[in-house]
C-alpha positions as CSV (number, residue, x, y, z in Angstrom):
1,M,7.0,-16.3,58.7
2,S,10.5,-15.1,59.3
3,P,13.3,-16.9,58.0
4,A,14.3,-18.0,61.2
5,Q,11.1,-19.9,61.9
6,D,11.1,-21.3,58.6
7,A,14.6,-22.9,59.3
8,A,13.7,-24.2,62.7
9,D,10.7,-25.6,61.1
10,A,12.3,-27.0,58.5
11,F,14.9,-28.5,60.6
12,H,12.3,-30.0,63.0
13,R,10.6,-31.5,60.0
14,I,13.9,-33.1,58.9
15,H,15.6,-34.3,62.4
16,D,12.6,-34.6,64.4
17,R,13.8,-32.2,66.9
18,A,14.6,-28.5,67.7
19,P,17.6,-27.2,66.4
20,A,20.5,-26.1,69.1
21,G,20.6,-22.5,67.4
22,I,19.5,-20.1,64.7
23,W,21.6,-17.5,63.3
24,S,21.1,-15.4,60.4
25,A,22.6,-12.7,58.2
26,P,21.1,-10.2,55.8
27,G,21.4,-9.3,52.5
28,R,23.0,-6.2,51.6
29,V,22.2,-2.9,49.2
30,N,25.3,-0.9,48.4
31,L,24.2,2.9,48.3
32,I,27.3,3.9,46.3
33,G,30.8,2.7,46.2
34,E,30.9,0.1,43.7
35,H,34.1,-2.0,42.6
36,T,36.2,0.1,45.0
37,D,36.5,-2.7,47.7
38,Y,39.2,-4.6,45.9
39,N,40.9,-1.3,44.9
40,D,41.4,-0.6,48.8
41,G,38.9,2.3,48.7
42,F,35.5,3.2,50.2
43,V,32.3,1.9,50.2
44,L,28.7,2.7,51.7
45,P,26.1,-0.4,51.9
46,F,23.4,-1.0,54.3
47,A,21.9,-4.0,55.3
48,L,18.6,-5.3,54.0
49,P,15.5,-6.6,56.0
50,H,15.6,-9.8,53.9
51,R,17.7,-12.4,55.5
52,L,19.5,-16.1,55.4
53,A,19.0,-18.1,58.3
54,V,20.5,-21.3,59.5
55,A,19.3,-23.6,62.1
56,A,22.1,-25.8,63.4
57,T,23.2,-28.7,66.0
58,P,26.6,-29.9,66.4
59,R,27.4,-33.7,65.1
60,A,30.1,-35.9,66.7
61,D,31.5,-37.4,63.5
62,G,33.1,-34.2,62.0
63,K,30.6,-34.2,59.0
64,L,28.9,-31.4,57.5
65,N,25.1,-32.0,56.6
66,V,23.5,-29.3,54.9
67,A,19.7,-28.9,53.7
68,T,18.0,-25.6,52.0
69,L,14.6,-24.9,51.7
70,G,13.6,-23.6,48.7
71,D,11.1,-20.8,47.7
72,D,8.7,-23.6,46.6
73,G,8.9,-25.4,50.2
74,R,11.1,-28.1,48.7
75,L,14.4,-29.0,50.5
76,Q,17.3,-29.8,48.8
77,Y,20.3,-31.9,50.2
78,S,23.8,-31.8,49.9
79,D,26.3,-34.7,50.0
80,L,27.4,-35.5,53.6
81,L,30.8,-33.5,54.1
82,D,33.5,-34.9,55.8
83,I,35.0,-31.3,57.1
84,A,38.5,-33.0,57.5
85,S,38.9,-33.8,54.2
86,L,37.3,-30.4,52.5
87,E,39.8,-28.8,50.2
88,P,39.2,-26.1,47.3
89,G,37.4,-27.9,44.3
90,S,36.3,-30.5,46.5
91,V,32.7,-29.4,46.5
92,E,30.6,-28.0,43.7
93,G,27.4,-26.2,43.3
94,W,25.5,-24.4,46.1
95,A,26.9,-26.7,48.9
96,A,30.4,-25.1,48.2
97,Y,29.3,-21.7,50.0
98,P,28.7,-23.5,53.5
99,A,31.6,-26.2,52.6
100,G,34.1,-23.1,52.3
101,V,33.1,-21.8,55.3
102,A,33.7,-24.6,57.4
103,W,36.9,-25.2,55.6
104,V,38.3,-21.8,56.7
105,L,36.9,-22.2,60.2
106,R,38.6,-25.5,60.4
107,D,42.0,-23.6,59.7
108,H,41.4,-21.5,62.7
109,G,40.3,-24.3,64.7
110,H,36.5,-23.3,65.2
111,A,35.0,-26.0,63.1
112,A,33.1,-29.2,64.2
113,G,30.5,-31.4,62.7
114,A,27.0,-30.1,62.0
115,D,23.6,-30.4,61.1
116,L,22.5,-27.2,59.1
117,V,18.9,-25.8,57.7
118,I,19.0,-23.0,55.6
119,A,16.1,-21.0,54.7
120,G,15.5,-17.3,53.7
121,D,14.2,-14.4,51.8
122,V,17.1,-12.6,50.1
123,P,16.2,-12.8,46.4
124,S,19.2,-14.8,44.6
125,G,20.9,-13.7,41.5
126,A,19.4,-10.0,42.1
127,G,22.9,-8.7,43.3
128,L,22.0,-8.3,46.9
129,S,24.5,-10.4,48.2
130,S,22.5,-13.5,48.9
131,S,25.5,-16.0,49.0
132,H,27.5,-13.6,51.4
133,A,24.5,-13.8,53.8
134,L,24.6,-17.2,53.5
135,E,28.3,-17.9,54.3
136,C,28.1,-15.3,57.0
137,A,25.1,-17.1,58.7
138,V,26.9,-20.6,58.3
139,S,30.1,-18.7,60.0
140,L,28.3,-17.6,63.1
141,A,26.4,-20.8,63.2
142,L,29.6,-22.8,63.3
143,L,31.4,-20.4,65.5
144,G,28.4,-20.6,67.8
145,L,28.1,-24.2,68.0
146,A,31.6,-24.3,68.7
147,G,30.8,-22.2,71.8
148,V,32.5,-18.8,70.1
149,E,30.3,-15.8,71.3
150,L,30.2,-13.0,68.8
151,D,30.7,-9.7,70.4
152,A,32.1,-11.3,73.7
153,E,35.5,-9.1,73.8
154,L,37.2,-12.0,75.0
155,P,41.0,-13.0,74.2
156,G,41.0,-15.0,70.9
157,T,37.3,-14.3,70.0
158,P,37.2,-13.2,66.6
159,T,35.7,-9.9,65.8
160,R,33.0,-9.2,63.2
161,P,35.9,-7.8,60.9
162,E,38.1,-10.7,61.2
163,I,35.1,-13.0,60.2
164,A,34.4,-11.0,57.1
165,R,37.8,-11.7,56.2
166,W,37.5,-15.2,56.7
167,V,34.2,-15.5,54.7
168,Q,36.1,-13.6,51.6
169,R,38.8,-15.9,51.8
170,S,36.2,-18.8,51.7
171,E,34.6,-17.2,48.8
172,N,37.9,-16.3,47.0
173,D,39.8,-19.4,47.3
174,F,37.3,-22.2,48.1
175,V,34.3,-21.1,45.6
176,G,36.5,-19.7,43.2
177,A,34.9,-16.3,43.4
178,P,37.2,-13.1,43.4
179,T,35.1,-10.6,45.5
180,G,36.3,-8.1,47.6
181,L,35.4,-7.2,51.4
182,L,31.7,-5.0,51.0
183,D,29.3,-7.7,50.6
184,Q,30.9,-9.7,53.8
185,T,31.6,-6.6,56.1
186,A,28.0,-5.3,55.4
187,S,26.1,-8.5,56.0
188,L,28.2,-8.7,59.5
189,C,28.8,-4.9,60.7
190,C,25.8,-2.8,59.7
191,Q,23.5,-1.2,62.3
192,D,19.6,-0.4,62.0
193,S,19.0,2.8,60.5
194,C,22.4,3.7,59.4
195,V,24.9,2.9,56.0
196,L,28.1,1.8,56.8
197,F,30.9,4.0,55.8
198,L,34.0,1.6,55.5
199,D,37.5,2.4,54.4
200,V,38.3,-0.9,53.2
201,R,42.2,-0.3,53.4
202,S,42.3,0.7,57.1
203,G,39.5,-1.1,58.2
204,E,37.8,2.0,60.0
205,M,34.2,2.1,60.0
206,E,31.6,4.6,60.6
207,Q,27.9,4.3,61.0
208,V,26.3,7.1,59.4
209,P,22.6,8.0,60.0
210,F,20.4,7.6,57.1
211,P,17.0,8.4,58.5
212,L,14.8,7.6,55.2
213,A,11.4,8.2,57.1
214,E,12.6,11.7,58.3
215,A,13.6,12.8,55.1
216,G,10.3,11.6,53.6
217,V,11.8,9.3,51.1
218,R,12.4,5.7,50.2
219,V,14.5,3.3,48.6
220,L,13.4,1.1,45.8
221,I,14.9,-1.6,45.2
222,I,14.6,-2.8,41.1
223,D,15.5,-6.6,40.7
224,T,15.7,-6.7,36.9
225,R,15.4,-10.5,37.3
226,T,18.8,-10.8,34.9
227,K,21.1,-13.3,36.7
228,H,24.7,-12.9,37.2
229,S,27.6,-14.6,38.5
230,H,30.6,-13.5,40.3
231,A,32.8,-16.6,39.7
232,E,33.1,-16.2,36.2
233,G,33.3,-13.8,33.3
234,G,33.4,-9.9,33.4
235,Y,33.7,-9.6,37.5
236,G,37.1,-11.1,37.4
237,E,38.2,-9.3,34.1
238,R,37.3,-6.0,35.7
239,R,39.4,-6.9,38.9
240,R,42.5,-8.1,37.1
241,G,42.2,-5.1,34.9
242,T,42.5,-2.8,37.9
243,E,45.4,-4.8,39.6
244,R,47.2,-4.4,36.1
245,A,46.4,-0.6,36.0
246,A,48.0,-0.3,39.7
247,E,50.7,-1.9,38.7
248,L,51.7,0.0,35.9
249,L,51.0,3.3,37.6
250,G,53.5,1.8,40.6
251,V,51.2,2.1,43.3
252,K,50.0,-0.3,45.7
253,A,45.9,0.2,44.5
254,L,43.9,2.3,42.8
255,R,43.2,4.0,46.3
256,D,46.5,5.7,45.9
257,V,45.4,7.6,42.5
258,T,44.3,11.0,43.5
259,L,41.4,12.9,42.0
260,E,44.0,15.7,41.5
261,G,46.5,13.4,39.7
262,L,44.1,11.3,37.6
263,D,44.7,12.9,34.1
264,A,48.1,12.5,34.5
265,A,47.5,8.7,35.5
266,L,45.0,7.9,32.5
267,A,47.9,9.5,30.2
268,Q,49.8,6.6,31.4
269,L,47.6,3.9,30.7
270,P,46.2,2.0,27.3
271,D,42.7,2.6,26.3
272,D,41.3,-0.6,27.9
273,L,42.5,0.3,31.5
274,A,42.1,4.1,31.7
275,P,38.2,3.8,31.9
276,L,38.5,1.4,34.9
277,V,40.9,3.7,36.6
278,R,38.7,6.6,36.1
279,H,35.5,4.8,37.5
280,V,37.5,3.8,40.5
281,V,38.9,7.0,41.2
282,T,35.9,9.2,40.9
283,E,33.8,6.6,42.5
284,N,35.6,7.1,45.8
285,Q,35.3,10.7,45.8
286,R,31.6,10.4,45.1
287,V,31.6,7.9,48.5
288,L,33.2,10.7,50.1
289,D,31.0,13.4,49.0
290,V,27.5,11.4,49.8
291,V,29.0,10.9,53.3
292,A,29.7,14.6,53.7
293,L,25.9,15.2,52.8
294,L,24.5,12.6,55.0
295,R,26.5,14.0,58.0
296,E,25.1,17.5,57.3
297,G,21.5,15.9,57.0
298,R,21.4,16.5,53.3
299,L,20.0,13.2,52.6
300,T,17.8,14.4,49.9
301,D,20.7,16.1,48.1
302,I,22.8,12.8,47.2
303,G,20.8,11.9,44.0
304,P,23.2,13.5,41.4
305,H,26.0,11.4,43.1
306,L,23.7,8.1,42.4
307,D,23.3,9.2,39.0
308,A,26.8,10.0,38.6
309,S,27.8,6.6,39.9
310,H,25.5,4.7,37.3
311,A,27.0,6.5,34.3
312,S,30.4,5.7,35.4
313,M,29.4,1.9,35.8
314,R,27.6,2.1,32.3
315,D,30.4,4.0,30.4
316,D,33.6,3.7,32.0
317,Y,33.6,0.3,34.1
318,R,31.1,-1.0,31.3
319,I,29.1,-3.5,33.9
320,S,25.5,-2.2,33.3
321,T,23.0,-3.8,30.9
322,S,20.3,-2.8,28.8
323,E,17.8,-3.9,31.6
324,L,19.7,-2.0,34.7
325,D,19.9,1.0,32.3
326,L,16.2,1.0,31.5
327,A,15.5,0.5,35.4
328,V,17.5,3.5,36.3
329,D,16.5,5.7,33.1
330,S,12.6,5.0,33.8
331,A,13.0,5.9,37.7
332,R,14.6,9.0,36.9
333,S,12.1,10.1,34.2
334,A,9.2,9.5,36.4
335,G,10.8,11.8,39.4
336,A,13.3,9.4,41.3
337,L,15.9,11.9,43.0
338,G,18.8,9.6,41.7
339,A,19.3,6.1,40.7
340,R,21.9,3.9,39.9
341,M,22.7,-0.5,39.4
342,T,24.3,-1.7,42.7
343,G,26.3,-4.7,43.2
344,G,28.6,-6.5,40.6
345,G,26.8,-5.7,37.7
346,F,26.0,-7.8,34.6
347,G,22.7,-8.4,35.9
348,G,21.0,-7.9,39.1
349,S,19.2,-4.8,40.8
350,A,19.0,-0.9,40.5
351,I,18.2,1.3,43.2
352,A,16.2,4.6,43.2
353,L,15.7,7.3,45.4
354,V,12.4,8.4,45.9
355,R,10.0,10.8,47.6
356,E,7.1,9.1,49.1
357,A,4.7,10.9,47.3
358,D,6.4,9.4,44.2
359,L,7.1,5.7,45.0
360,E,3.9,4.5,43.6
361,P,4.3,6.6,40.3
362,V,8.2,5.6,39.9
363,R,7.3,2.2,40.4
364,A,4.9,2.1,37.9
365,A,6.6,3.6,35.5
366,V,9.4,1.3,35.9
367,E,7.2,-1.8,35.5
368,R,5.8,0.1,32.3
369,A,8.8,0.4,30.6
370,F,10.0,-3.2,31.2
371,E,6.3,-4.2,29.9
372,A,7.0,-2.0,26.6
373,A,10.5,-3.4,26.2
374,G,9.0,-6.8,26.0
375,L,10.9,-7.6,29.3
376,R,10.0,-9.9,32.3
377,R,8.2,-7.7,35.1
378,P,10.9,-6.6,37.5
379,R,10.6,-7.5,41.3
380,T,10.1,-4.0,43.3
381,F,10.7,-3.2,47.0
382,T,11.3,-0.7,49.3
383,A,14.2,-1.4,51.8
384,V,15.2,0.3,55.0
385,P,18.4,-0.2,56.7
386,S,18.5,-3.2,59.0
387,R,20.4,-5.0,61.9
388,G,23.6,-7.2,60.7
389,A,24.2,-10.9,61.3
390,G,23.6,-12.5,64.8
391,R,21.7,-15.1,66.7
392,D,17.8,-15.5,66.4
393,T,15.1,-16.5,68.7
394,V,11.8,-18.0,67.2
């Protein structure tokens, strides 16, 4: 069954009635452009076919009642939350994500009480943005219950990019995770068969065709099954480091450091910050180079840029892990056109661009490499660019 059907069935099991509506949002893969979003740079994600769905019905008491359906079929319930009383720090654990969305929407006059039941198949902790899929689906559900029709283009109706900024605020200020705009925008704005070229500074977007089947290639996702969290540790340290570097260089963001001026900029920075700046500047250029190739229909030529991106994240940004490096190296050795870690780092997933004829040999080589290293078998699957968030029918 689909996540939407699972959510609808679970809602009926709990409340003995059908929900008023179901909304869902996808996880995402970032083809290239890592840790550039919070530096006003360029990113190139696409939406996964895997989704988080929210079955919802309004409540008259201003309360938020949330249940989630686990992979094992068990339901987990949050405390009954009073939306009017929500403040950062008032909710902990998984319930902070839907609560944070309600908190932001309350400030924009859109949140009312609701019963929510959540189900989905986006792998959690895999660097595929399951938390943002959840937040985006909840935001559309609460807006839908409030009578706000997405894409209606009516005065006062929030746009998808505007909702992405609201979701970012809920993540940054309520949950306490210092994420950029990549994940929310991808989940809300991506389209079938395309990668989303986003200029984070200007907000300009381009849906760039990504015809995998026509090119005879697949994108293999390799979930290393090593967990990570954006709310603590290295992610926040890297972000603070780039902000400090921009301040030392006298620029608004590292987006303003050009490739031509990179060497001069690095010479002004302490040893701990220079590699971070080198990654961001060169990664922005790699995004532009990949977009140029895709516009020319040269999809199979982007592999070297994926490889260079991984090397930069491993050596300069220092966010890779031995498991991610093993996934990338074993995929490349078995014939992948290019491979890189994807997401925030410190665990999660890698992607490999693979010709269809090489797909199973590459998958098998990665699994053998993990087995030989005494590691848990990775989860692997192929992904195609899919639709963004919206209302579902079952």
